[in-house]
N, C-alpha and C positions, 0 to 999 in steps of 0.2 A: 533631841529625840524624847527625852524624858517630859519636856514641856509639852510636846505633842501628844503624848500618852496621857498626861494629865487632862489636857483638853478633851481628847476622846472619851476619857473616863467621866469626865464632867459632863459631856453631852449625853452619855448613857444614863447617868443619875438623874437628869432632869426628866427623863421619860418614866412612866408608871412602872413601878417594879425594878427600875435601874438601881443596881448596886456595884457598880464597876469601882476598881481601884486603879491608880496609875501603874501600879506594879503587876497585878494579876488580871487586869481586864474584867469582864470582857469590854471591849472598846468598840463603839459605835462610830463610824466615819460618816461625815458628810462630803459630798463631793466639792464642795467649796474649799476644802483644805488641800493642802499639798499632798496628793495621792503618790507623786513621784518619791517623796520621802518614805512612804510606807513600802513602795515596791523596792526601793533601794535598800532600806535598813532592816525591815521585818526579817527576823530569822526563821520564822515558820513558813515553810513553802506554800502550804495549804491557805494561809492567810494572805500571802502575796497573789495566789492564784484566784481567790474569791475577789479580792480588790480589783485586780485587773479584768476579770471577767464582768464584774458590774460596771465599770468604767466603760468597757468596750461595748456593752449591750444597752447601755442607758438610752440612745436615741434610736433603738430599733425594736423596742418592746414597750408594751403598756401605753399610758397616755402620752408619752414622748416619741412614739413610734413615727419616724419620719421617712421611712422607706418609700411610701407613695410619692412623697414630694421629691426625693432624691431620683426615683426612676422617671418622673415627669420631667424634671430638669435634663436627664440625658436623653429622653426623646425629643425634646424641643432643640437641644444642641445638635442632634443628628439632623433634624428637619432643616435647621437654619443652614448647616454645613451643605446640605444637598441643594438646597435653594440657591446657595452662592456658587454652586458647580464643584464642590469638593466630595470626595468620595465618602468622608466621614469627619468627625469633629476633630480628630487627631490631625488629618491633613489641613483643615482650616487653622487650627491653633498654630501649627509649626509653620504655615505660610508666613507669618511675621516674625519669625524666630531664625536664628542660626542654622538650626538643622533644617534641611529641605524635605526629607522624606520621613514617613513614620517608621520605616523598617529599620531594624536594627543591622549594622554592617559587621 
């Protein structure tokens, strides 16, 4: 964990005005690092919350927003399922699997 703090502090210092230390931060995290370690070992609940929120939202906002693509994929799956005679994509997907009905028993 200390090595990760050092790396995060180093990343902060490379930016203009960055003055982080491994002991006191502030730490800047890039999403290429092991975010799981931060979520597991960070003692500050607010830090964990901010990291998790950023990770979850990274593909649904700004230039990386892919919600339109995801919704279009869902729409196309539904079209294919109906074309093949299934009520929905779940029924189509389950047709080749052990479960035979999408309902929960």
